[in-house]
N, C-alpha and C positions, 0 to 999 in steps of 0.2 A: 643496662646490659641485657635485660630480659627482652626488651623490644628489639634490640639489634639481633639477638639470636633468633627470635621469631621471624623477623624480616628475612634473615638468611635462609631459614628453613623453607619459607614460602617461595623464595626465589629458586630453590632447588626442587620445588614441587613436592616437598614433604608436608603432609597434611597433619595439623595438630590433632591429638587424640580425641579432643572434645568436639571436633567437627561433626556436623549432622550428616549421617550416611544413610542412604536407603537404596533400594534396588528395584529394577523393573525386569521382569522376564518377558522377552519378546518372542512370540512363536516364529515370526518372520521379521527381520530388521532390514529396512531399506537404507542402504548406504548410498546416499545421493551423490556424494563426492566421487565415488568410484563406479557408480552405475551398476550396483549389484545388490542382490538380496541374500541375506545370511539366515540360516536356520537356527532356531532356538538359542537365542543369545541372552546373556545376563548383563544388564546395563547397570553399572555402579555410579551412583550420584552422590556427590559430596558438596554440601552447602549450595545446592541448587544448580550445580553444573555437572556435566558428564565427566567422570574421572576415567572410565575405561569400559570396554565391553569385551566379553569373553564367552566362549561356548558354555551353555548352562550344564552344570553337573549335579549340584545339590544346592538347596536353599542356604544362603549365608546366615550366620548367626549374629552379625554385628549391626543389623539394621532391618527395618521392615521391608517386606517384599510385596510389590504390586504384581499380581499374576495376569499378564496379558499373553499367556501362551497360546490362547485361541485366536489371536489377532495378528495382523500385520501392523508393524509400528513404523511410523515415519516421523521426520522432524515436524515441529509445528509449522503450519503454513504461513505465508506472508502475502498480504494484499498491498500492492504499492500505490493504489489509488482509491482511497475511501473518503467519506464525509460523515464521520460519526456524530459530530456535534451539530446535527441538522435534523430537519423534519421530514426529509424525503421529498420526492417530486409529487406535485398535485396539479389539478386542472385550474387552480386559482392562481393567476399571475401575481396577485397581491399577497400570496402566502407568506413571503418573508416578513411582512409587517404585522403578522398575526401572532408572533411568538417573541417573548422577551428573551434576553440573554440567559436569565436564570432558568427559564423553561427549556431552552435548548441545551443547557448544560445537563439538566436532569434527563432529558430525552437521550442525550449522548450517553449517559450512564447505562440506560436501557439498551441502546444500540450496541454499545461496547460489549455488554454481556452476551448478547445474541451472537456477535461476531466471534468472540472467544469460544463460545460453546459450539460453534460451527467448525472449530479446528484452526482458526486463524489466530495465532498467538502473538503476531507482530503485524502492525499496519503502518503505512505511510499515509497520514491524513493530509489532504492537499487543498484545504481551504474551507472557510466558513464565512457567511455573510456577516455574522456578528463576531467582530474581531476578538481573538484571543480566548474565545470559549473553548477551543480545542486545546489550548495551553492548559487551561484549568482542568479539563478532563484528563489530559495526559498526566498531570501532576497528581490528581486524585487517585488514578490507577496506580501510579508508582508508589504512592504513600500507603496503598492498601485499603483506602476508603471505598473504592469502587472496583468491581470485578470487570476486567477487560484485558485486551491485548497490550503489549508494549507499543506505545504510540510515538511516532515522529511526526511533528506537526508544522504547519505553515503559518498559522496565526491569522492570515487574511489573504486576499488576492491582490497582486499588483496588476492594475488594469487601467485602461483609459476611461475617461468619463463616458458613461453610457455603454461601456463595453461588455464583453462576455463575463467579467467578474463583478460588474456593478449591479445594483438593484434597479431594475428597469420595468417599464410597462405601466407606469402610473401617470396620473394627470400631472401637468407641468407644475402646479402649485403644491403638490404633495412634498412635505419635508421628510427626507430620508434621515433616520437617526445617524448621528455622527459616527457611531461604531460600525456602521455599514459602509462607510466611505474611507476607512483608514488607509486602504491601499490604492486609492485613486491618484494617478499621477498625470501630469501634463507636459513633462519634459524630463530630460535625463537627470538633472540635478534633483528633482523631486523623487525620481526613482531611487537614487542613492539614499536620500533622506528617509524614505519609507522603508527601504530594506534595513537600514541601520536601526530604525525604530522597532521593527518587528523582531529582529534578532536580540536587541536589548531587552525586549519584553517576552522572550522565551521561545521564539520560533526556532525550529531545527533546520529548516530549509525555506526557500523562497519560491512561491508559485507565481509565475508570470502568465498573463493571458495574451499570447502572441496573435491569436485570431479570435473571431467571433465564435459563438457557441450554438449548439443545437437547442439546448434547453434554456434559452434566454431570449426575451422579447427584444426586437430591434437590432439584433446582430446576426451576421451570416458566417457560417463555419469557414468558408473559403476566403473571407476577407481579412487581410492583415490589420492588426489594431496597434499594439505597441510597436514602436519603430525599432530598427536595428540598434540605434544609438541608445535608446531607453533601456533596451534589454542588455546591451553591453555594460551600461552603467550599473544595472541591477546585479548582473553576474559578477562584475569586478568587485562590487561592495560586499556581496555575499562571500566571495573567496577571501577578501581581506579580513573578514570576520570568522574564517574557518568553516564557512557553510557553502552551499551551492544552490543553483537555481534549477528548477524544472519548468517546462513550458507546456501549457495547454495550447495545442496547435492542430487544427484540422487541415487547413489549406496548405498547398505546396509551398507557396512563397513564404508564408509565416513560419512553416517548419524549418526551412533553410535559413531564414533570418535568425531563428532561435538557436539553431546549431552553431551558426557562425558567431553568435553573441556569447556562446559558452555554456549553453544549457547542458546539464548532465543527462536529462531524459526528456523525451517528447511524449506528452500524453495525448492519446487518441490517434494522432497521425493518420487520419482517415483518408486524406486525399494526397498523400505523399507520392511524389513522382520518382522516376529512376535516378535523377540527380540527387534528390533528397536521401534516397536509400544509400546511394554510394557515399554521400557525405557523412551520414550516420555511421556507416561501416568504417570509413577512413578515420573518423575522430573518436571512435569508441563510444558513441552515444547510444543509450538504451532507448528502445521504443516500447511504450507501455500502452497496449492497444486493447480497449474494452469491447471485444468483439461479440460478447453475449448480449449487450444491452439493446441492440437494434431490434431483436425479436420481441423483447419484453416491452419496449416502447410502442412498437407497432400493435401488439396484441392488447396490452393492458391500457395504453394511452388512448387508443382508438375507442375501446369499450367505455372508458371513463370520461371521454370528451375532453382530452387535453387540448391546449391551445393549438389551433390549426397550423401555425408556423412551426411548432415543435415537431409535429407529425410529418410535415413536408420536408423539413431539413433532415429528419431521421431517415426518411425514404431516399433522400438524395445522397446520403453518405454511408449507410450501414453496409450494403453489399460491397461498395468500393473499398471500404476499410478492410473487410475480410480478404478481398483479393490482394490488397496491399500487404496484409499480414503474411500471406503465402509468399509473395515476392520477396519480402524482407527476410523471411526465414530461409529461403533458398539462397539469398545473397550472403547469409551468415551474419546478419545484424543481431545484436543482443536484444532478446525479447523477454521482458519481465512480465509478471502476472499482476495486472491491475484491472479492476472491474468497474470503477466508478460507483462503489457501493453507496446507496442512497437514492440512486435512480430506481433500483429494484428493492424489494423488501430486505431489510437487514438480516444477515445470516445466510443468504442465498449465494454467497461468493463462489462456492465450488461449482456452480452450474457452468461457469465459463470453461472449465477444464475440457469438457467434451467438445466445445467449439474450437479450442486450440488444436485438438487432435483432428477434428473434421477438416480443418484448414491447413494441415500439413505436419504437425508435430507428432512425434511418438508419445505414448503415455509417459515415458520417463522424462522426455524433454519438457512436457507440460508440468510435471511434478518439479523438475529442477527450476523452471521459470518462477515457481512460487517458493523455492528454497534457496539453493546456492546462487542462482542468478539474481534473484531479488535481494538477497543479503549483500551481495557485492555492490549493487546499486545503492543500497541503503547505507553503505560504508559500515556495516555491522557484521561482516562475514566471519569475524572471530568470535562472535557472540551467538548468532542465530543462523538458521538456514541449514544446519547439519547437526548430527548427533555424534560427531567425532569428539574425542576428549578436549575439554576446555570450553565447549559450547554450553549455553544454558540448557538445562534439561527440559526443553519445550518439545513436547511430542504428542502425537495422536495415535489412536488405535482404531483400525477399521477391520471389518470382516471382508474376506476375499482378497484379491490381489490388485491393488491400484496400479501396478506397473503393467498390467494387462488390460484393465478396465478402469479408466479414470473416473467413471461415474460412481465408483465405490467411495470417492472422497465426498460425495454429497450426503453420505450417511455415516458420519463420524460417531463411533461408539463411546470413546473415552478421550479426554484431553488432560494433559499435564502441562503446567507452566512453572518453570523454575523449580522443578522437583516437587511441586505441590499439586495434588490431584484436584482438578477442576470438576470433573464429572466422570 
């Protein structure tokens, strides 16, 4: 009877008296859902979620108060394209073979901490060469063993042999470890089987490589790789298991094939054409365009002597991608915040905001791309992406006004995740 009474109370929104309660005083609170900024608000947090916010009058007596009255407070940010369980990009094409799965998991813990401290309290991690190391990292964070953002993970890449998600660039007789080929498929039936395997082993979503990649030897960004039939099989199997597919796709034909196959989002979308933009708009597909990376690759990659093909492909796609971003924005396509973290140093995610404004967004739109828009794509808009009641108390504090100058987000002063102060 006690359990029944408690369940009824929770259903009515009545919080038991023993629930953990705390407060945050926000000097300015950004309400991303309504596009407004509120002065001097008191945010009430119960058991890690926002219960209410009201104008501040006096310090409450039923829980501790975190005083952020000198700051602007926003929801924790979301990056929809990260690679945390990874070593980052280097000049050595043999780099993937230099790191064990255990080392990558430990590196991932370091990368996750940097990302969280940069203000990104949720990420969608979209693939790792060492299969399922991202699953282990996600679970360690969720269990409290590792400090990091809430992670949604892919487990591996679904890719053709030698494609953009395969380990390439080595001599023909080099044996690639089996956990680096988990997602390699040769036909539609194999695509179904690999999707089923990944979901059974903890993947939250499926990453398909529809085209070649910029930072992969032997592939070209504009060239289709997975077939329409293979991607349809992958997307159908993911949906059957309550999940979805996203597609790495630079080239116009590969983008349209991925959308027709049922992809929920297109990653990069560098060479998307007018038909692809119209198709994305008509089908409600998100574009997740990493428009900061081109400058980093050009400057740092050139200085560090990255593989010549990487630099060529970057030069052939970077500016076209930014122009496509502007066209897609004007067309009303949903644009989420995804940076391809791992290409640049971990924790630099917020540098992309300025590029999104430069290529057409307002500061508020850029912020929403990493909050409400990203949360909807993540299928987690009831939990993250906003500070309205019911959402996790994931929030950041910054000096200045991010709704006027998004560069402010590059210098996060404080971070809270689930009502717990991170820094």
